PyMOL Python script that loads the backbone (N, CA, C, O; Angstrom):
from pymol import cmd

cmd.read_pdbstr("""\
ATOM      1  N   MET A   1      -5.202 -15.174 -17.606  1.00  0.00           N
ATOM      2  CA  MET A   1      -4.935 -14.747 -18.971  1.00  0.00           C
ATOM      3  C   MET A   1      -5.278 -13.270 -19.106  1.00  0.00           C
ATOM      4  O   MET A   1      -6.404 -12.875 -18.803  1.00  0.00           O
ATOM      5  N   PRO A   2      -4.346 -12.455 -19.547  1.00  0.00           N
ATOM      6  CA  PRO A   2      -4.608 -11.019 -19.693  1.00  0.00           C
ATOM      7  C   PRO A   2      -5.644 -10.760 -20.785  1.00  0.00           C
ATOM      8  O   PRO A   2      -5.698 -11.452 -21.802  1.00  0.00           O
ATOM      9  N   GLU A   3      -6.441  -9.766 -20.543  1.00  0.00           N
ATOM     10  CA  GLU A   3      -7.484  -9.419 -21.496  1.00  0.00           C
ATOM     11  C   GLU A   3      -7.518  -7.910 -21.657  1.00  0.00           C
ATOM     12  O   GLU A   3      -7.452  -7.171 -20.674  1.00  0.00           O
ATOM     13  N   VAL A   4      -7.621  -7.453 -22.904  1.00  0.00           N
ATOM     14  CA  VAL A   4      -7.690  -6.027 -23.198  1.00  0.00           C
ATOM     15  C   VAL A   4      -8.854  -5.811 -24.139  1.00  0.00           C
ATOM     16  O   VAL A   4      -8.929  -6.434 -25.198  1.00  0.00           O
ATOM     17  N   ARG A   5      -9.753  -4.939 -23.763  1.00  0.00           N
ATOM     18  CA  ARG A   5     -10.878  -4.604 -24.636  1.00  0.00           C
ATOM     19  C   ARG A   5     -10.509  -3.364 -25.436  1.00  0.00           C
ATOM     20  O   ARG A   5     -10.012  -2.376 -24.895  1.00  0.00           O
ATOM     21  N   VAL A   6     -10.763  -3.439 -26.736  1.00  0.00           N
ATOM     22  CA  VAL A   6     -10.437  -2.324 -27.621  1.00  0.00           C
ATOM     23  C   VAL A   6     -11.487  -1.240 -27.418  1.00  0.00           C
ATOM     24  O   VAL A   6     -12.686  -1.490 -27.539  1.00  0.00           O
ATOM     25  N   ARG A   7     -11.031  -0.054 -27.113  1.00  0.00           N
ATOM     26  CA  ARG A   7     -11.925   1.083 -26.889  1.00  0.00           C
ATOM     27  C   ARG A   7     -12.370   1.655 -28.226  1.00  0.00           C
ATOM     28  O   ARG A   7     -11.749   1.400 -29.258  1.00  0.00           O
ATOM     29  N   SER A   8     -13.440   2.423 -28.201  1.00  0.00           N
ATOM     30  CA  SER A   8     -13.897   3.038 -29.436  1.00  0.00           C
ATOM     31  C   SER A   8     -12.868   4.073 -29.888  1.00  0.00           C
ATOM     32  O   SER A   8     -12.278   4.774 -29.066  1.00  0.00           O
ATOM     33  N   ASN A   9     -12.665   4.158 -31.170  1.00  0.00           N
ATOM     34  CA  ASN A   9     -11.692   5.064 -31.782  1.00  0.00           C
ATOM     35  C   ASN A   9     -10.259   4.796 -31.315  1.00  0.00           C
ATOM     36  O   ASN A   9      -9.443   5.716 -31.265  1.00  0.00           O
ATOM     37  N   GLU A  10      -9.954   3.555 -30.976  1.00  0.00           N
ATOM     38  CA  GLU A  10      -8.593   3.194 -30.564  1.00  0.00           C
ATOM     39  C   GLU A  10      -7.947   2.367 -31.669  1.00  0.00           C
ATOM     40  O   GLU A  10      -8.569   1.444 -32.195  1.00  0.00           O
ATOM     41  N   SER A  11      -6.725   2.682 -32.021  1.00  0.00           N
ATOM     42  CA  SER A  11      -6.050   1.941 -33.082  1.00  0.00           C
ATOM     43  C   SER A  11      -5.633   0.559 -32.577  1.00  0.00           C
ATOM     44  O   SER A  11      -5.487   0.330 -31.376  1.00  0.00           O
ATOM     45  N   PHE A  12      -5.450  -0.339 -33.519  1.00  0.00           N
ATOM     46  CA  PHE A  12      -5.036  -1.691 -33.183  1.00  0.00           C
ATOM     47  C   PHE A  12      -3.663  -1.682 -32.526  1.00  0.00           C
ATOM     48  O   PHE A  12      -3.425  -2.437 -31.582  1.00  0.00           O
ATOM     49  N   GLU A  13      -2.754  -0.833 -33.015  1.00  0.00           N
ATOM     50  CA  GLU A  13      -1.402  -0.774 -32.471  1.00  0.00           C
ATOM     51  C   GLU A  13      -1.409  -0.364 -30.999  1.00  0.00           C
ATOM     52  O   GLU A  13      -0.650  -0.901 -30.191  1.00  0.00           O
ATOM     53  N   HIS A  14      -2.271   0.591 -30.663  1.00  0.00           N
ATOM     54  CA  HIS A  14      -2.346   1.055 -29.273  1.00  0.00           C
ATOM     55  C   HIS A  14      -2.912  -0.041 -28.373  1.00  0.00           C
ATOM     56  O   HIS A  14      -2.434  -0.236 -27.256  1.00  0.00           O
ATOM     57  N   ALA A  15      -3.925  -0.753 -28.855  1.00  0.00           N
ATOM     58  CA  ALA A  15      -4.502  -1.853 -28.077  1.00  0.00           C
ATOM     59  C   ALA A  15      -3.484  -2.977 -27.903  1.00  0.00           C
ATOM     60  O   ALA A  15      -3.391  -3.581 -26.834  1.00  0.00           O
ATOM     61  N   LEU A  16      -2.726  -3.250 -28.955  1.00  0.00           N
ATOM     62  CA  LEU A  16      -1.688  -4.284 -28.871  1.00  0.00           C
ATOM     63  C   LEU A  16      -0.619  -3.896 -27.864  1.00  0.00           C
ATOM     64  O   LEU A  16      -0.154  -4.749 -27.107  1.00  0.00           O
ATOM     65  N   ARG A  17      -0.217  -2.629 -27.835  1.00  0.00           N
ATOM     66  CA  ARG A  17       0.770  -2.144 -26.874  1.00  0.00           C
ATOM     67  C   ARG A  17       0.239  -2.301 -25.443  1.00  0.00           C
ATOM     68  O   ARG A  17       0.981  -2.703 -24.547  1.00  0.00           O
ATOM     69  N   ARG A  18      -1.047  -1.983 -25.228  1.00  0.00           N
ATOM     70  CA  ARG A  18      -1.632  -2.160 -23.897  1.00  0.00           C
ATOM     71  C   ARG A  18      -1.650  -3.624 -23.501  1.00  0.00           C
ATOM     72  O   ARG A  18      -1.407  -3.958 -22.342  1.00  0.00           O
ATOM     73  N   PHE A  19      -1.940  -4.515 -24.468  1.00  0.00           N
ATOM     74  CA  PHE A  19      -1.960  -5.951 -24.189  1.00  0.00           C
ATOM     75  C   PHE A  19      -0.571  -6.453 -23.800  1.00  0.00           C
ATOM     76  O   PHE A  19      -0.433  -7.220 -22.847  1.00  0.00           O
ATOM     77  N   ILE A  20       0.454  -6.027 -24.529  1.00  0.00           N
ATOM     78  CA  ILE A  20       1.827  -6.450 -24.236  1.00  0.00           C
ATOM     79  C   ILE A  20       2.245  -5.954 -22.856  1.00  0.00           C
ATOM     80  O   ILE A  20       2.867  -6.695 -22.095  1.00  0.00           O
ATOM     81  N   ASN A  21       1.910  -4.703 -22.526  1.00  0.00           N
ATOM     82  CA  ASN A  21       2.248  -4.167 -21.199  1.00  0.00           C
ATOM     83  C   ASN A  21       1.520  -4.931 -20.100  1.00  0.00           C
ATOM     84  O   ASN A  21       2.088  -5.169 -19.034  1.00  0.00           O
ATOM     85  N   THR A  22       0.274  -5.317 -20.345  1.00  0.00           N
ATOM     86  CA  THR A  22      -0.479  -6.103 -19.369  1.00  0.00           C
ATOM     87  C   THR A  22       0.177  -7.465 -19.168  1.00  0.00           C
ATOM     88  O   THR A  22       0.281  -7.944 -18.039  1.00  0.00           O
ATOM     89  N   CYS A  23       0.618  -8.089 -20.257  1.00  0.00           N
ATOM     90  CA  CYS A  23       1.304  -9.382 -20.158  1.00  0.00           C
ATOM     91  C   CYS A  23       2.589  -9.262 -19.354  1.00  0.00           C
ATOM     92  O   CYS A  23       2.893 -10.125 -18.531  1.00  0.00           O
ATOM     93  N   LYS A  24       3.348  -8.190 -19.591  1.00  0.00           N
ATOM     94  CA  LYS A  24       4.586  -7.988 -18.841  1.00  0.00           C
ATOM     95  C   LYS A  24       4.298  -7.798 -17.364  1.00  0.00           C
ATOM     96  O   LYS A  24       4.984  -8.364 -16.512  1.00  0.00           O
ATOM     97  N   ARG A  25       3.269  -6.990 -17.057  1.00  0.00           N
ATOM     98  CA  ARG A  25       2.923  -6.696 -15.666  1.00  0.00           C
ATOM     99  C   ARG A  25       2.496  -7.962 -14.925  1.00  0.00           C
ATOM    100  O   ARG A  25       2.811  -8.120 -13.746  1.00  0.00           O
ATOM    101  N   GLU A  26       1.788  -8.863 -15.599  1.00  0.00           N
ATOM    102  CA  GLU A  26       1.317 -10.091 -14.952  1.00  0.00           C
ATOM    103  C   GLU A  26       2.362 -11.197 -14.967  1.00  0.00           C
ATOM    104  O   GLU A  26       2.152 -12.255 -14.373  1.00  0.00           O
ATOM    105  N   GLY A  27       3.484 -10.965 -15.639  1.00  0.00           N
ATOM    106  CA  GLY A  27       4.561 -11.942 -15.626  1.00  0.00           C
ATOM    107  C   GLY A  27       4.400 -13.071 -16.621  1.00  0.00           C
ATOM    108  O   GLY A  27       5.076 -14.092 -16.498  1.00  0.00           O
ATOM    109  N   VAL A  28       3.529 -12.923 -17.602  1.00  0.00           N
ATOM    110  CA  VAL A  28       3.287 -13.984 -18.577  1.00  0.00           C
ATOM    111  C   VAL A  28       4.515 -14.202 -19.444  1.00  0.00           C
ATOM    112  O   VAL A  28       4.900 -15.343 -19.700  1.00  0.00           O
ATOM    113  N   ILE A  29       5.128 -13.126 -19.895  1.00  0.00           N
ATOM    114  CA  ILE A  29       6.277 -13.235 -20.795  1.00  0.00           C
ATOM    115  C   ILE A  29       7.476 -13.841 -20.067  1.00  0.00           C
ATOM    116  O   ILE A  29       8.174 -14.689 -20.622  1.00  0.00           O
ATOM    117  N   ALA A  30       7.716 -13.413 -18.835  1.00  0.00           N
ATOM    118  CA  ALA A  30       8.834 -13.969 -18.059  1.00  0.00           C
ATOM    119  C   ALA A  30       8.609 -15.456 -17.793  1.00  0.00           C
ATOM    120  O   ALA A  30       9.549 -16.247 -17.857  1.00  0.00           O
ATOM    121  N   ASP A  31       7.375 -15.835 -17.498  1.00  0.00           N
ATOM    122  CA  ASP A  31       7.054 -17.240 -17.251  1.00  0.00           C
ATOM    123  C   ASP A  31       7.256 -18.065 -18.519  1.00  0.00           C
ATOM    124  O   ASP A  31       7.769 -19.183 -18.466  1.00  0.00           O
ATOM    125  N   MET A  32       6.854 -17.510 -19.649  1.00  0.00           N
ATOM    126  CA  MET A  32       7.013 -18.208 -20.914  1.00  0.00           C
ATOM    127  C   MET A  32       8.500 -18.430 -21.217  1.00  0.00           C
ATOM    128  O   MET A  32       8.894 -19.510 -21.655  1.00  0.00           O
ATOM    129  N   LYS A  33       9.318 -17.403 -20.981  1.00  0.00           N
ATOM    130  CA  LYS A  33      10.749 -17.533 -21.239  1.00  0.00           C
ATOM    131  C   LYS A  33      11.392 -18.546 -20.305  1.00  0.00           C
ATOM    132  O   LYS A  33      12.293 -19.280 -20.710  1.00  0.00           O
ATOM    133  N   SER A  34      10.936 -18.591 -19.060  1.00  0.00           N
ATOM    134  CA  SER A  34      11.538 -19.527 -18.109  1.00  0.00           C
ATOM    135  C   SER A  34      11.173 -20.977 -18.431  1.00  0.00           C
ATOM    136  O   SER A  34      11.923 -21.893 -18.092  1.00  0.00           O
ATOM    137  N   HIS A  35      10.029 -21.191 -19.081  1.00  0.00           N
ATOM    138  CA  HIS A  35       9.609 -22.546 -19.427  1.00  0.00           C
ATOM    139  C   HIS A  35      10.011 -22.943 -20.844  1.00  0.00           C
ATOM    140  O   HIS A  35       9.637 -24.019 -21.313  1.00  0.00           O
ATOM    141  N   ARG A  36      10.765 -22.092 -21.529  1.00  0.00           N
ATOM    142  CA  ARG A  36      11.160 -22.390 -22.909  1.00  0.00           C
ATOM    143  C   ARG A  36      12.046 -23.631 -22.953  1.00  0.00           C
ATOM    144  O   ARG A  36      11.885 -24.469 -23.840  1.00  0.00           O
ATOM    145  N   HIS A  37      12.982 -23.761 -22.009  1.00  0.00           N
ATOM    146  CA  HIS A  37      13.880 -24.910 -21.939  1.00  0.00           C
ATOM    147  C   HIS A  37      13.849 -25.449 -20.518  1.00  0.00           C
ATOM    148  O   HIS A  37      13.604 -24.714 -19.562  1.00  0.00           O
ATOM    149  N   PHE A  38      14.101 -26.747 -20.398  1.00  0.00           N
ATOM    150  CA  PHE A  38      14.131 -27.345 -19.069  1.00  0.00           C
ATOM    151  C   PHE A  38      15.362 -26.856 -18.325  1.00  0.00           C
ATOM    152  O   PHE A  38      16.456 -26.772 -18.882  1.00  0.00           O
ATOM    153  N   GLU A  39      15.159 -26.538 -17.063  1.00  0.00           N
ATOM    154  CA  GLU A  39      16.258 -26.090 -16.220  1.00  0.00           C
ATOM    155  C   GLU A  39      16.391 -27.072 -15.065  1.00  0.00           C
ATOM    156  O   GLU A  39      15.439 -27.309 -14.322  1.00  0.00           O
ATOM    157  N   LYS A  40      17.578 -27.635 -14.927  1.00  0.00           N
ATOM    158  CA  LYS A  40      17.793 -28.588 -13.850  1.00  0.00           C
ATOM    159  C   LYS A  40      17.633 -27.878 -12.507  1.00  0.00           C
ATOM    160  O   LYS A  40      17.899 -26.680 -12.407  1.00  0.00           O
ATOM    161  N   PRO A  41      17.202 -28.604 -11.474  1.00  0.00           N
ATOM    162  CA  PRO A  41      17.044 -27.981 -10.158  1.00  0.00           C
ATOM    163  C   PRO A  41      18.316 -27.328  -9.644  1.00  0.00           C
ATOM    164  O   PRO A  41      18.250 -26.287  -8.991  1.00  0.00           O
ATOM    165  N   SER A  42      19.476 -27.919  -9.926  1.00  0.00           N
ATOM    166  CA  SER A  42      20.731 -27.321  -9.466  1.00  0.00           C
ATOM    167  C   SER A  42      20.998 -26.000 -10.196  1.00  0.00           C
ATOM    168  O   SER A  42      21.500 -25.051  -9.594  1.00  0.00           O
ATOM    169  N   GLU A  43      20.666 -25.938 -11.483  1.00  0.00           N
ATOM    170  CA  GLU A  43      20.842 -24.694 -12.240  1.00  0.00           C
ATOM    171  C   GLU A  43      19.902 -23.607 -11.728  1.00  0.00           C
ATOM    172  O   GLU A  43      20.282 -22.440 -11.635  1.00  0.00           O
ATOM    173  N   LYS A  44      18.675 -24.001 -11.397  1.00  0.00           N
ATOM    174  CA  LYS A  44      17.700 -23.042 -10.879  1.00  0.00           C
ATOM    175  C   LYS A  44      18.173 -22.474  -9.538  1.00  0.00           C
ATOM    176  O   LYS A  44      18.036 -21.279  -9.274  1.00  0.00           O
ATOM    177  N   LYS A  45      18.733 -23.355  -8.695  1.00  0.00           N
ATOM    178  CA  LYS A  45      19.237 -22.930  -7.397  1.00  0.00           C
ATOM    179  C   LYS A  45      20.395 -21.949  -7.555  1.00  0.00           C
ATOM    180  O   LYS A  45      20.470 -20.952  -6.836  1.00  0.00           O
ATOM    181  N   LYS A  46      21.302 -22.232  -8.500  1.00  0.00           N
ATOM    182  CA  LYS A  46      22.441 -21.350  -8.754  1.00  0.00           C
ATOM    183  C   LYS A  46      21.973 -20.002  -9.274  1.00  0.00           C
ATOM    184  O   LYS A  46      22.489 -18.963  -8.860  1.00  0.00           O
ATOM    185  N   ARG A  47      20.990 -20.008 -10.186  1.00  0.00           N
ATOM    186  CA  ARG A  47      20.484 -18.761 -10.763  1.00  0.00           C
ATOM    187  C   ARG A  47      19.833 -17.893  -9.695  1.00  0.00           C
ATOM    188  O   ARG A  47      20.040 -16.681  -9.656  1.00  0.00           O
ATOM    189  N   LYS A  48      19.044 -18.522  -8.828  1.00  0.00           N
ATOM    190  CA  LYS A  48      18.385 -17.759  -7.762  1.00  0.00           C
ATOM    191  C   LYS A  48      19.397 -17.212  -6.759  1.00  0.00           C
ATOM    192  O   LYS A  48      19.233 -16.093  -6.273  1.00  0.00           O
ATOM    193  N   ALA A  49      20.438 -17.981  -6.442  1.00  0.00           N
ATOM    194  CA  ALA A  49      21.469 -17.505  -5.519  1.00  0.00           C
ATOM    195  C   ALA A  49      22.234 -16.337  -6.121  1.00  0.00           C
ATOM    196  O   ALA A  49      22.565 -15.377  -5.424  1.00  0.00           O
ATOM    197  N   LYS A  50      22.515 -16.422  -7.422  1.00  0.00           N
ATOM    198  CA  LYS A  50      23.220 -15.341  -8.101  1.00  0.00           C
ATOM    199  C   LYS A  50      22.364 -14.073  -8.106  1.00  0.00           C
ATOM    200  O   LYS A  50      22.886 -12.978  -7.892  1.00  0.00           O
ATOM    201  N   ALA A  51      21.065 -14.204  -8.346  1.00  0.00           N
ATOM    202  CA  ALA A  51      20.167 -13.045  -8.338  1.00  0.00           C
ATOM    203  C   ALA A  51      20.096 -12.430  -6.941  1.00  0.00           C
ATOM    204  O   ALA A  51      20.048 -11.208  -6.799  1.00  0.00           O
ATOM    205  N   ALA A  52      20.089 -13.280  -5.912  1.00  0.00           N
ATOM    206  CA  ALA A  52      20.044 -12.774  -4.541  1.00  0.00           C
ATOM    207  C   ALA A  52      21.322 -12.012  -4.201  1.00  0.00           C
ATOM    208  O   ALA A  52      21.275 -10.960  -3.564  1.00  0.00           O
ATOM    209  N   ARG A  53      22.473 -12.555  -4.633  1.00  0.00           N
ATOM    210  CA  ARG A  53      23.739 -11.850  -4.401  1.00  0.00           C
ATOM    211  C   ARG A  53      23.750 -10.502  -5.110  1.00  0.00           C
ATOM    212  O   ARG A  53      24.222  -9.508  -4.559  1.00  0.00           O
ATOM    213  N   ARG A  54      23.232 -10.472  -6.330  1.00  0.00           N
ATOM    214  CA  ARG A  54      23.190  -9.229  -7.097  1.00  0.00           C
ATOM    215  C   ARG A  54      22.293  -8.203  -6.401  1.00  0.00           C
ATOM    216  O   ARG A  54      22.642  -7.025  -6.323  1.00  0.00           O
ATOM    217  N   ARG A  55      21.143  -8.645  -5.897  1.00  0.00           N
ATOM    218  CA  ARG A  55      20.251  -7.733  -5.150  1.00  0.00           C
ATOM    219  C   ARG A  55      20.921  -7.194  -3.907  1.00  0.00           C
ATOM    220  O   ARG A  55      20.809  -6.005  -3.607  1.00  0.00           O
ATOM    221  N   MET A  56      21.621  -8.055  -3.174  1.00  0.00           N
ATOM    222  CA  MET A  56      22.289  -7.620  -1.946  1.00  0.00           C
ATOM    223  C   MET A  56      23.419  -6.630  -2.257  1.00  0.00           C
ATOM    224  O   MET A  56      23.593  -5.647  -1.537  1.00  0.00           O
ATOM    225  N   MET A  57      24.175  -6.879  -3.310  1.00  0.00           N
ATOM    226  CA  MET A  57      25.252  -5.955  -3.691  1.00  0.00           C
ATOM    227  C   MET A  57      24.669  -4.601  -4.096  1.00  0.00           C
ATOM    228  O   MET A  57      25.207  -3.552  -3.741  1.00  0.00           O
ATOM    229  N   LYS A  58      23.590  -4.634  -4.824  1.00  0.00           N
ATOM    230  CA  LYS A  58      22.945  -3.395  -5.257  1.00  0.00           C
ATOM    231  C   LYS A  58      22.421  -2.616  -4.055  1.00  0.00           C
ATOM    232  O   LYS A  58      22.563  -1.395  -3.988  1.00  0.00           O
ATOM    233  N   LYS A  59      21.814  -3.328  -3.109  1.00  0.00           N
ATOM    234  CA  LYS A  59      21.287  -2.672  -1.912  1.00  0.00           C
ATOM    235  C   LYS A  59      22.412  -2.102  -1.062  1.00  0.00           C
ATOM    236  O   LYS A  59      22.290  -0.991  -0.546  1.00  0.00           O
ATOM    237  N   SER A  60      23.507  -2.842  -0.907  1.00  0.00           N
ATOM    238  CA  SER A  60      24.604  -2.350  -0.071  1.00  0.00           C
ATOM    239  C   SER A  60      25.295  -1.154  -0.729  1.00  0.00           C
ATOM    240  O   SER A  60      25.759  -0.252  -0.031  1.00  0.00           O
ATOM    241  N   SER A  61      25.370  -1.134  -2.065  1.00  0.00           N
ATOM    242  CA  SER A  61      25.995   0.017  -2.720  1.00  0.00           C
ATOM    243  C   SER A  61      25.096   1.244  -2.610  1.00  0.00           C
ATOM    244  O   SER A  61      25.595   2.366  -2.526  1.00  0.00           O
ATOM    245  N   ARG A  62      23.792   1.048  -2.608  1.00  0.00           N
ATOM    246  CA  ARG A  62      22.864   2.171  -2.437  1.00  0.00           C
ATOM    247  C   ARG A  62      22.944   2.737  -1.029  1.00  0.00           C
ATOM    248  O   ARG A  62      22.820   3.946  -0.831  1.00  0.00           O
ATOM    249  N   ASP A  63      23.150   1.862  -0.051  1.00  0.00           N
ATOM    250  CA  ASP A  63      23.209   2.312   1.340  1.00  0.00           C
ATOM    251  C   ASP A  63      24.460   3.144   1.615  1.00  0.00           C
ATOM    252  O   ASP A  63      24.466   3.972   2.526  1.00  0.00           O
ATOM    253  N   ARG A  64      25.517   2.929   0.833  1.00  0.00           N
ATOM    254  CA  ARG A  64      26.755   3.677   1.042  1.00  0.00           C
ATOM    255  C   ARG A  64      26.709   5.080   0.454  1.00  0.00           C
ATOM    256  O   ARG A  64      27.519   5.925   0.835  1.00  0.00           O
ATOM    257  N   LEU A  65      25.782   5.354  -0.466  1.00  0.00           N
ATOM    258  CA  LEU A  65      25.695   6.681  -1.081  1.00  0.00           C
ATOM    259  C   LEU A  65      25.099   7.688  -0.115  1.00  0.00           C
ATOM    260  O   LEU A  65      24.222   7.335   0.674  1.00  0.00           O
ATOM    261  N   PRO A  66      25.551   8.923  -0.157  1.00  0.00           N
ATOM    262  CA  PRO A  66      24.912   9.970   0.653  1.00  0.00           C
ATOM    263  C   PRO A  66      23.466  10.192   0.195  1.00  0.00           C
ATOM    264  O   PRO A  66      23.131   9.909  -0.955  1.00  0.00           O
ATOM    265  N   THR A  67      22.635  10.685   1.066  1.00  0.00           N
ATOM    266  CA  THR A  67      21.219  10.831   0.738  1.00  0.00           C
ATOM    267  C   THR A  67      20.981  11.821  -0.380  1.00  0.00           C
ATOM    268  O   THR A  67      19.983  11.700  -1.089  1.00  0.00           O
ATOM    269  N   THR A  68      21.866  12.809  -0.570  1.00  0.00           N
ATOM    270  CA  THR A  68      21.667  13.777  -1.649  1.00  0.00           C
ATOM    271  C   THR A  68      21.836  13.118  -3.009  1.00  0.00           C
ATOM    272  O   THR A  68      21.134  13.479  -3.954  1.00  0.00           O
ATOM    273  N   GLU A  69      22.746  12.164  -3.131  1.00  0.00           N
ATOM    274  CA  GLU A  69      22.939  11.475  -4.402  1.00  0.00           C
ATOM    275  C   GLU A  69      21.816  10.492  -4.657  1.00  0.00           C
ATOM    276  O   GLU A  69      21.445  10.276  -5.810  1.00  0.00           O
ATOM    277  N   ARG A  70      21.263   9.888  -3.611  1.00  0.00           N
ATOM    278  CA  ARG A  70      20.187   8.915  -3.772  1.00  0.00           C
ATOM    279  C   ARG A  70      18.886   9.584  -4.193  1.00  0.00           C
ATOM    280  O   ARG A  70      18.052   8.944  -4.833  1.00  0.00           O
ATOM    281  N   ALA A  71      18.693  10.844  -3.854  1.00  0.00           N
ATOM    282  CA  ALA A  71      17.437  11.509  -4.137  1.00  0.00           C
ATOM    283  C   ALA A  71      17.187  11.625  -5.638  1.00  0.00           C
ATOM    284  O   ALA A  71      16.034  11.587  -6.067  1.00  0.00           O
ATOM    285  N   GLY A  72      18.223  11.764  -6.437  1.00  0.00           N
ATOM    286  CA  GLY A  72      18.065  11.881  -7.875  1.00  0.00           C
ATOM    287  C   GLY A  72      17.765  10.572  -8.563  1.00  0.00           C
ATOM    288  O   GLY A  72      17.243  10.569  -9.678  1.00  0.00           O
ATOM    289  N   ALA A  73      18.081   9.460  -7.928  1.00  0.00           N
ATOM    290  CA  ALA A  73      17.893   8.146  -8.550  1.00  0.00           C
ATOM    291  C   ALA A  73      16.519   7.591  -8.326  1.00  0.00           C
ATOM    292  O   ALA A  73      16.214   6.492  -8.791  1.00  0.00           O
TER     293      ALA A  73
END
""", "prot")
cmd.dss("prot")
cmd.show_as("cartoon", "prot")
cmd.util.cbc("prot")
cmd.orient("prot")
């Protein structure tokens, strides 16, 4: 469970922003969204395969770019 201690002279909004960023970094929000509805095992398998294909396409398109164009990204 993420924990954020409020520093002296720190506004509530700033502490809340740090807490939300900590939750995102630890994957709490993504986990909560994934457990919002039941996902059948076949749907989960399809989603993971689609994400893997997307990663591979992204990696292969990056490999085709010249190194000068990649340096800015």
